[in-house]
N, C-alpha and C positions, 0 to 999 in steps of 0.2 A: 696572372700568377707571377708574384713576386720571386726573384731569385731563392729568397731564404725557404720559401715554400715548394720549389721545385721539389719532386721524386728523388729521393736517392736511399741509399744502404746505411745503417748504422756504423758508427766508427768509421775509419779511415784519415786520412791525413791532407795537407792542404799545401803541397809545395809548390815555388813560385811557378808560373805557368812557361815561361819565356818561349812564347810561340811567334812573338809580334815579328821577329826576321824573316820568316819566310810563310807566314800564314797570308800574306797576299800575292805571295809571287806563284805565277803559273807552272805547271809543269813543263820542262824543258828535256829534248832527247840528250843523252850523252852521246858523243860520238864513238864510234868504234876503235878500238884500240889494237895493238897487235898481238898479243896473247891474253888467254883466256884460261881461270882452272875453273874446273868443274867438277865439282864432288859426286861420288854415288849418294852421298849421304846428304840429303837438305830437307829433310822429314823427319819426323816422329816415326818411328819405326825401324824393319829393315832396309837395310840399303839397295838400292836398285842395283842388276845384274848387267854387266856390259855386254852391249851385242856388236859393239865395234873393237877394232885392235890398232894400236899405234902404225902410223904407215898410211892409213884409210883417209880418205877427202871425205869429208860429211858438207851436208849443207844447212843453212840456217832452219830451224823447224824440227831437222830430223832425230828419231829416237836416237839415242847413245845407249841407255840402258832401259830394261824393262823393270816392273814393279816383280819382287821375290815374295809373293803371298799377299794376303790383303791388306794388312797394316802397311803399306809400302807403295811408293808411285813411281812414274817413270822420271827419267831425265831427259833432256832434248838439248841439241847444239844452240849455241845463243848465235852462233855466227856461222858463216859459211867458211869451210880452209880445211886444214890438215891435221889430224890426231897426231900431235909427238911422241906422248908418254900418255902411260896408266900407270900412276904410282903414287907414294905418300907425298903429299903435298901441305901446306899449312890450312887450317881450317878455322874458321872463326870460334868453335868451342876452346880454342887453344891447342886441341890434340894436333896431331897429324893425320890425313884420311887419304885413302883412296880418290883421286882423281884423275879426269884427262885433262891433259894439256893440251889447248888448241891453238894451231898459227891461223891466223885470221887470212883470209885470201883477201891482200889489197886491191886486186884487181875485180871483186865480186859485186854484186849490185845488192849482194845482200837482202834479195828478198826470200820468203820463207815459203819454205816446201812444208805444203800443207795436206790434210786429209779431211775435207770439210765434212763434218758431222750430219746425218740426216736430220730431218727437221726434229726437233726434242719433242714433239708432241707426239710422234709415231713410235718412238722408244718405250719398251718396257721399262720398269724400274732396275732390272739386272741389268740390261743393255744400256740405261744411262749411267750406272754405275762404272760397268768396263769402259764406257768414253770417257768418263770423268777421271778413273784411275790411269787412263794413258794419256791423258793431258798434263799430266804432272802436276795437276793445280791442287794446293795446299792451303790452310789458312795463312793469311796474309799480315796478319795482329800481329805474327812474332812469334806464335806457337808452333806454325806448320805442320799442325795435324791433317793427314790426308782428306782433302774434301771430300771425295768419293764414299767414305765411310761413313758420313752421316747422312748418308740417302739409304743407306743400310738401317731399316728400321727391324729389330727382331719381330721374329712372329707372337701375336697376341699382344702387341704394343701398338701404337697409335699417337700420331704429331698431331696436333690442335693448333698449335700456333710457331712460325719463324720468325726469329728475331734477329734482325741485324742490328751488329756494333759499331757505330759511329763515335763512341766516346772518343777514342785518342786520350785519354787521360794522363798518358807520362809526358812531364814537361819536354818542351823543345819540337816534339813530331807535331809534323802537319800534311803529313801525305794523306791519310785518309780524309781529310778536309777537302784537299784538293782534289780528291777522286769524287767527291759529292758534289763538288761546286763545277767538275768539268766534265764528269761521265755520270749525271744523274739518271740520266734514260738507261744506262746500262746497268745502275746498281738497282732501279726498280726494277726492271726486267729480269735480273739476274734473282730478285726477291720470288718474284711472281714464280718463275722457273722452279724454283725451290718448293714453293708454297703447291704447285700440282702435281710436281712427282711425289712430294711427302703427302698429300691429301689433306694438307691444313687448310683451316677455314681463315684464318686470320695472318695478317703481317705485321710487325711492329720493328721501327727502325727507330733506336735509340740514340739520341745526340746530347753532349752537354752543353749549354746554353752558351757556352764562349764561342761558340759557332752558329751565330744567330742566322748570317746570310745561308748557310746551307741547310738550317732548320726551315728558312721561310722559302726556297726553292723548291725542296723535296714535298713540302707540304702544299705548294701551290700545284706543283706537278699530278700531286696525289689528292687532290681537293674534290672531284668527281669518284674517287673509289673507295667507299667507307671501309671496305674489309685491308686495308692497311694504314694504320697508324705512327703518324711522327711524334715521339716523345721527348719532349725537351726537358734534361735532367740535370740536377745540381752540379756545380764543378766541384768535383772532389775524386783523389786518387783512393782506392783504385777502380774507379767506377765501370770503368772496361774491362775487368773481370766478369766471366759470363754469369759465376752466381750471383755476383751482387748488381750485375747489371738486372736478371731477374729479381732480385729484393728489391730494386728502386720502382722497376715497373708493375711488379704484379703483388708485392708483399708476400712473395713465397720462397721460402727456404728450400734451396736443394739438401736433401738429407745426406749427411756425413756418409761418404764412400759411395755416392750416387750421380747421375749424370743429369742434367736440364732434359736428357729424353724421358727420365722418369718423371719429371711434372710434363711429359707430351708435349715437350717443347725442343725444340732445334735450335742454336746460336752459329751466325757465322759473321765473319767481319764485311763489311761494306766493299772493301776492294776485292775479296774473295768473289762477292756476288757479281761485282762489275765485270770481271775476269771470266765468270762462267757465263755471261752474256756474251762476251766477246768470242769466246772460244766457240759457242753453237752458233754464232754469225758468220766467223770466218774460219774456223778450223785450226788457228796459231793456238800451239800451246804455250804452258806458262815457260817464257823464255827471256821474261825480264820484267820489271815492276819498279814502282814508285820509290823512290829514296829522299829523304830529308836529310841534307847536310847541312851544317848547322854549328854554332858554338863560337864562342871568343876567339878562338883561332882561325877561323874562315872568313877571310875577307869577302868572299862571293857567296854568301849561302844559296843554296837553291833547292829547289824540289825537283829531281831528276827522274826518267824514264833511262833505268840502266839496264843493259845486258846482265844476265844472272852470268856470275865467271867473271865480270870485270874486277882485277885487282885493285884493293882500296887504296893503293898509293895513286893509281890513275884518275881516281875519283875525285882525292885530295888535289892532285895536280890541275885538274880543271876547274876545281871553284878554288883556286890561288893561292894553296895553302904552302907556307914555307915549311915546308917536312923537317928541316933543319931544328926549327924552332918549338916546334910542339913537343908537350911532355906526356901528353892522355888522349887515345883514340878510344871511343866507346861505341859499340854498336847495339843500336835499340834504344832505349829511352833511358837517363841517369837512375833511375828507379830497378829496373830489371835487366837494363843489358850489360853487356859484358865487355872490359877494358881487353883490346887486344895489344898483343906484343910484336905480332908480325904484319906489317901492313903489306906481305905479300898475299894474305888470306884473300878471299873473293867474296863479293858480294854473292850471298845465297837466297833462297825461296825467302827464309824468316826476316832478312834484315828491311828492316821499318825507317833505320836512320843511321847515319854515322855523325857521332859529337865529337867536337874536336877543340884540347884545350891547351893553354902554352904553361898552363898549372894545373896539376891533380884538382880534378872536381872537390874531391875531399882528401885532405893532407894527411898523413897518416900521423895519428896519436896514441899515445899509450893508452892500453886499455885501462879502465877505473873500476872499483868493485861496484855490484849493481846496490843500490841507495834503495831500493822496492819503493819507487815512485809511481809505478803503476801505470805509467805512460805507455809503453808497449801492449799492456793489457787494454787500454783507452783505443789504440789505433788498430789493433788487429781486425781486419773485417770478418774474420772466421772464429772470433770469440775465443781464442787459444790463449793462453797463458805461455807469451817467450820466454818471458826471465826463467821460468821453471823449467821448462821444454829444453833451453840451454843448460842449465845444471845436469838435467839427466844426460844429454849428451855427451857432456864430459866425464859423466861419470860410468858411460857405458850401458845404460838400464835400457835396454832396447824394449823388454815386455812393458816397462811404465810409459815408455814414447808411444807403443800403439794405444795403450788404454785411454792417454791423454791426447788422441786424437792427430798426432804430429803429421800423418799423412794426407791429414786436411789441410794443410799449409800449402799456398801456392805459390810460395816466395816472391812476395810483393815488394818486401823490404819497407813497409811502412814502420815495422817494429825498431827496425835499425835506424830508419831516419829519426826518431826520436828519440832516442835511448842516449841522456846525457852523459853513462858512463863511456861511451862507445865499444860497446859489446858489438863484438859482431854477429848479433841475433840471425841475422837471415841465413850466413853461411853455415852457422852451427845447426839451422833448421835442416840444409841439404844435406848436411854430413850426416845429421841424425836418421834422415832417410835413407841416406845410403848404407846405412848400419841397418836398417830395417829390412831393406832388400838383400842384403847378403845373408843374413839371418834365417829369412823364408828361403834362401837359396838351399842354404846347408840341411835344414830341414828336408828339402825336398831330395836331395842326396840321399841320405839317411835310408 
């Protein structure tokens, strides 16, 4: 099958890949640093509830904060040391958030305090959910949705297929690629664990064709396992979005306002699957993750295994970045990532990459009038009309925004990428969604 005929979704864009500087670099371990900032909120849902106080000594892997409800997950100590503070600290979101400051014990061997889970096959689905929630595991593709929630299938629903997302369609990022190459056994075992617990008959691993080595390796491992299929996909952004992934593999559309669950499917990231397998092997909770550090201002690009809570400036120093010369730092990819204003902010569970530039990736340019070129319509993978939606946002037409399905937008930024008038379309989409949420909250108060 040629590149042009590989499965994909309709619409989307083709930004330059820029993965060459790190795609062949094996994952290295980030050295421990002096202090760590560990936020209580590193996931979608409610922040975790503190279990320890300033002045206490903790050990690596110890639970620092417990889940607060079902859509929440635990937070653990990335290092052994002393809790200095629990106060407001810089967060990658740009806000100040409650976080522990930990002084690392320089004399500690930094071994992990673990509670090894029982054999996973002996656990009921509810027991599995409890163990996974206490592991702190979230989706490692960037969204940071608590993993245990995907094991909770509502009564009357069933799961027929589990799909792993190995697309990594964002430019620059290669952490998922390296996980597939260096931990293929964990990826497959994590997938099979999900299949068994969810009662799924089929498994799929979707990988873009620019990762041919990962495709070949996983196909070889799975050659005698017909219930799991590795699917090579066309290289296009945002192929890694779960709705686009299902469209490409199955030619099925997730209905507006619905989830893959409504198609009897569950989607997880390959890194999440690998971490899940490791957790049930040795009981080590989510206290570190693979991060790609790259960009024009990085003299020594790397794929790093970084303890959560490591301040950004420490990671950049380790990669020989001259902090005096850089102009922009983006966490995540250039399409959906967020520029940082404070390098004291830490690596958190959803941090897949750090991109560093001596000049801003996109220089500020004055916004021009919309010329009705329709490029944003052709780019939008959800078949929305970004130009019209942007006009509605500016007029604060909240009801109309809902009628035109603004909430289906997942902020991939394809519209902004192609707009010749430099209209901040994706930012207007975010503002519009906030307006809708605020309007609904007011209605509930009445």
